[in-house]
C-alpha positions as CSV (number, residue, x, y, z in Angstrom):
1,M,131.7,86.9,77.1
2,S,131.5,83.6,75.5
3,L,129.8,80.5,76.6
4,Y,132.9,78.4,76.8
5,S,134.3,81.6,79.5
6,L,130.9,81.6,81.4
7,W,131.2,77.5,81.9
8,G,135.1,78.1,83.4
9,A,134.2,80.7,85.8
10,F,131.2,78.6,86.9
11,E,133.9,75.8,87.2
12,I,136.6,77.7,89.1
13,G,134.2,79.2,91.1
14,L,132.7,75.8,92.2
15,I,136.4,75.0,93.3
16,F,136.9,78.4,95.4
17,G,133.3,77.4,96.6
18,L,135.7,74.8,98.4
19,V,138.1,76.9,99.6
20,A,135.5,79.7,100.7
21,L,133.7,76.9,102.9
22,G,136.9,76.1,104.5
23,V,137.8,79.6,105.4
24,L,134.3,80.1,106.7
25,I,135.1,77.5,109.1
26,S,138.9,79.1,110.2
27,F,137.8,82.5,109.8
28,R,134.0,82.6,110.9
29,I,133.3,79.4,113.0
30,L,136.5,78.9,115.1
31,N,137.5,83.0,114.9
32,F,140.8,81.9,113.7
33,P,142.7,84.1,111.2
34,D,144.2,81.3,108.9
35,L,146.8,82.2,106.3
36,T,147.7,78.8,106.1
37,V,145.2,78.4,103.1
38,D,147.9,79.8,100.7
39,G,149.9,76.7,101.2
40,S,147.7,74.0,101.7
41,F,145.7,74.7,98.4
42,P,148.9,74.5,96.6
43,L,150.0,71.1,99.1
44,G,146.5,69.7,97.5
45,G,147.4,70.1,94.0
46,A,151.2,69.3,94.4
47,V,150.2,65.8,96.1
48,A,147.7,64.9,93.8
49,A,149.6,65.7,90.6
50,I,153.1,63.7,91.5
51,L,150.8,60.8,92.7
52,I,148.8,60.6,89.3
53,H,152.2,61.7,87.4
54,H,153.8,58.3,89.2
55,G,150.8,55.8,88.2
56,M,148.1,56.6,90.9
57,D,144.6,56.7,90.4
58,P,143.1,59.8,90.5
59,F,140.5,59.0,93.1
60,T,143.4,58.0,95.9
61,A,145.5,60.3,94.8
62,T,143.0,63.1,95.6
63,L,142.2,61.7,99.2
64,C,146.1,61.8,99.9
65,A,145.9,65.4,98.7
66,T,142.5,66.0,101.2
67,L,144.8,64.3,103.8
68,A,147.8,66.2,103.4
69,G,145.8,69.4,103.6
70,A,144.3,68.2,106.9
71,V,147.8,67.4,108.6
72,A,149.0,71.3,107.8
73,G,146.3,72.7,109.1
74,M,146.6,70.5,112.3
75,I,150.1,71.6,112.5
76,T,148.9,75.4,112.7
77,G,146.5,74.4,115.4
78,W,149.1,72.5,117.1
79,L,151.5,75.3,117.1
80,N,148.8,77.6,118.5
81,V,147.0,75.6,121.2
82,S,150.3,73.3,122.4
83,L,153.0,76.3,121.7
84,K,151.0,79.0,122.5
85,I,151.7,80.8,119.2
86,M,149.7,83.3,118.1
87,D,146.9,82.2,115.7
88,L,147.8,84.4,113.4
89,L,151.5,83.8,113.5
90,A,151.1,80.1,113.6
91,S,149.3,80.1,110.5
92,I,152.2,82.6,108.7
93,L,154.7,80.0,110.0
94,M,153.3,77.4,108.0
95,M,152.3,79.3,105.0
96,I,155.9,79.6,104.9
97,A,157.4,76.4,105.5
98,L,154.4,75.1,103.2
99,Y,156.2,76.4,100.1
100,S,159.5,75.1,100.6
101,I,157.3,71.4,101.2
102,N,155.5,72.0,98.2
103,L,158.7,72.3,96.4
104,R,160.0,69.3,98.1
105,V,156.9,67.4,97.0
106,M,156.6,68.2,93.1
107,G,160.5,68.2,92.8
108,A,160.1,70.9,90.5
109,P,158.0,74.1,90.1
110,N,155.4,72.5,88.4
111,I,154.2,69.4,87.1
112,P,151.7,69.0,84.0
113,L,149.0,66.4,84.0
114,I,148.1,66.8,80.1
115,A,148.3,63.2,79.3
116,E,147.1,62.0,82.6
117,P,143.9,60.8,83.8
118,T,142.4,62.1,86.1
119,I,138.8,62.4,88.0
120,F,137.4,64.6,85.6
121,S,138.5,62.7,82.5
122,I,137.2,59.2,84.2
123,L,133.5,60.5,85.1
124,Q,133.1,62.4,82.3
125,P,130.0,61.2,80.6
126,D,129.9,60.2,77.0
127,G,128.8,62.7,74.8
128,L,129.2,65.7,77.1
129,E,131.9,68.3,76.0
130,D,134.8,68.8,78.8
131,Y,134.2,72.2,79.8
132,V,130.4,71.1,80.5
133,A,131.3,67.9,82.2
134,R,133.9,69.1,84.7
135,P,131.3,72.0,86.3
136,L,128.6,69.4,86.7
137,I,130.9,67.1,88.5
138,L,131.9,69.7,90.4
139,L,128.8,70.6,91.4
140,V,127.4,67.5,92.6
141,L,131.0,67.2,94.7
142,V,130.2,70.6,96.2
143,I,126.8,70.1,97.2
144,A,127.3,67.2,98.5
145,I,130.1,68.5,100.8
146,K,128.1,71.5,102.2
147,L,124.9,68.5,102.7
148,L,127.7,66.8,104.9
149,L,129.2,70.1,106.8
150,D,125.7,71.0,107.3
151,W,125.1,67.9,109.1
152,F,128.4,68.0,110.8
153,F,127.5,71.1,112.8
154,T,124.5,69.9,113.8
155,T,126.0,67.2,115.7
156,Q,127.4,67.3,119.2
157,I,131.2,67.9,118.1
158,G,129.9,70.3,115.6
159,L,128.1,72.4,118.2
160,A,131.0,72.3,120.2
161,M,133.4,73.7,117.8
162,R,130.7,76.4,117.1
163,A,130.9,77.0,120.8
164,T,134.6,76.9,120.9
165,G,134.7,79.5,118.4
166,S,132.0,81.8,119.7
167,N,132.9,81.9,123.5
168,P,136.4,79.7,124.2
169,R,135.9,80.6,128.2
170,M,132.0,79.7,128.0
171,A,132.7,76.3,125.9
172,R,135.6,75.3,128.6
173,S,133.3,76.1,131.7
174,Q,131.0,73.6,130.1
175,G,133.8,70.8,129.6
176,I,134.6,71.1,125.7
177,A,138.1,70.5,125.0
178,T,138.3,74.0,123.0
179,G,142.0,73.0,122.0
180,S,141.2,69.8,120.3
181,M,138.1,71.6,118.9
182,I,140.7,73.7,117.0
183,L,143.1,71.2,115.9
184,L,139.5,69.3,114.1
185,G,138.5,72.3,112.9
186,M,141.9,73.5,111.4
187,A,142.2,69.9,109.9
188,I,138.7,69.8,108.0
189,S,139.3,73.6,107.1
190,N,142.6,72.9,105.4
191,A,141.5,69.5,104.1
192,L,138.8,71.4,102.3
193,C,141.4,73.6,100.6
194,G,143.8,70.6,99.9
195,L,140.6,69.0,98.0
196,A,140.0,72.1,96.0
197,G,144.2,72.8,95.5
198,A,143.7,68.7,93.9
199,L,140.3,69.6,91.9
200,F,142.3,72.9,90.3
201,A,145.3,71.1,89.5
202,Q,143.4,68.2,87.9
203,S,140.9,70.7,86.1
204,Q,143.4,73.3,84.6
205,G,145.8,70.5,83.5
206,G,149.1,70.7,86.3
207,A,150.2,72.0,89.4
208,D,152.5,75.1,90.0
209,I,153.8,76.3,93.0
210,S,152.6,79.8,92.5
211,M,149.3,78.5,92.0
212,G,148.2,79.4,95.9
213,I,149.2,82.8,95.9
214,G,146.1,85.0,96.9
215,T,144.1,82.2,97.5
216,I,143.3,83.4,101.4
217,V,142.0,86.6,99.7
218,I,139.8,84.5,97.1
219,G,138.3,82.7,100.0
220,L,137.7,85.6,102.3
221,A,136.0,87.5,99.0
222,A,133.7,84.7,98.4
223,V,132.9,84.4,102.2
224,I,132.2,88.7,102.0
225,V,130.4,88.5,98.8
226,G,128.4,85.4,100.1
227,E,127.3,86.9,103.2
228,S,126.5,90.3,101.7
229,V,124.3,88.7,98.9
230,M,122.3,86.2,101.2
231,P,122.6,87.1,104.5
232,S,121.6,85.0,107.4
233,R,122.4,83.6,110.8
234,R,121.4,80.3,110.1
235,L,124.5,78.0,108.8
236,L,122.5,75.8,106.3
237,V,122.3,79.2,104.5
238,T,125.4,80.7,105.4
239,T,127.2,77.5,103.4
240,L,125.4,77.9,100.8
241,A,126.0,81.9,100.7
242,V,130.0,81.6,100.7
243,I,129.5,79.0,97.6
244,V,127.4,81.3,95.9
245,G,129.9,84.0,96.6
246,A,132.7,81.9,95.1
247,V,130.7,81.8,91.8
248,L,129.7,85.2,91.7
249,Y,133.4,86.5,92.3
250,R,134.5,84.1,89.6
251,F,132.2,85.6,87.0
252,F,132.5,89.1,87.9
253,I,136.3,88.9,87.4
254,A,135.7,87.0,84.2
255,L,133.3,89.8,82.9
256,A,135.6,92.2,84.1
257,L,138.5,90.9,82.1
258,N,136.5,90.2,79.0
259,A,134.6,93.0,79.0
260,D,136.8,95.1,76.4
261,F,135.4,98.3,77.1
262,V,136.5,98.0,80.7
263,G,140.0,97.7,79.2
264,L,141.4,95.3,82.2
265,K,144.3,92.7,81.4
266,A,145.1,89.5,83.5
267,Q,147.2,91.7,85.9
268,D,144.5,93.7,86.9
269,L,143.1,90.7,88.9
270,N,144.2,92.0,92.1
271,L,142.9,95.3,91.6
272,V,139.2,93.9,90.8
273,T,139.5,91.6,93.6
274,A,140.2,94.6,96.1
275,V,137.4,96.4,94.5
276,L,135.0,93.9,94.6
277,V,135.7,93.3,98.4
278,T,135.6,96.9,99.1
279,V,132.1,96.6,97.4
280,A,131.2,93.7,99.2
281,L,131.9,95.3,102.5
282,V,130.2,98.7,101.8
283,I,126.8,97.1,100.7
284,P,125.5,96.0,104.4
285,L,126.7,99.4,105.4
286,I,124.7,101.1,102.7
287,K,121.7,99.0,103.7
288,Q,122.0,100.0,107.7
289,R,121.9,103.3,106.9
290,F,118.6,103.2,104.2
291,K,116.9,101.1,107.2
292,A,118.3,103.9,109.4
293,K,116.7,106.7,107.5
294,G,113.1,104.6,106.5
295,A,112.9,104.3,110.5
296,R,113.4,108.2,110.9
297,R,110.5,108.7,108.7
298,H,108.0,106.6,110.0
299,A,108.8,107.6,113.6
């Protein structure tokens, strides 16, 4: 595998690290099975692309894309909290609605950004190749967001959100407005996915209506791989683990698709994903069995 492919896998892995952080908030912290991600990710890309295409500066466009993702997540939470629609069904309804909304936003199936300025072209240092500069810029951004989330979940609101996902009945008995915590958590989760979509569109040179297909699977794969590689009960470590999981996932995908002896092609991407997730799920079970055998021997 070439150096260019490695940098490319690292770049995409960091972008999906933001998705993994969003999935971590919804699935792990809030215990909310959220499929809105498959719609909020391309929503972020669509909003950023159309605004940049019409002359808005990339930073403001990216902020608008992040806010659009937050609104999508908040609506999913509202369907669950206020209308009492089951969490999974609420996210499916929003995901379906976002497909049409994304087409409305873009006005076409895709919007190219080849000749438009992007965050990466503006921040790219002189003398540094773009395929190297983009991952470095993303690395700084992802680390900053990870640290911000770590701080947030140590605040009173962050702890209340964690309590809501862990034991909502007890949280309510302690005076926590669990409905508000779900709305806020879903907004933050999908804001991260919208931001990731905006960065992905600018990184890949455009937005496409199909760019969100399978995003939730990639996010879950990153979370599962990360938690298998770096198991910990500390949220500080877990947020790092899911980012590492996203990068490792993209490296494994790139390696599998670029290795001639394996014989895989682009259409085998979903198969590789399924195998990786299966392996990541089985690893903890194998570890437990080895520990159990070791305990029996020492007994």
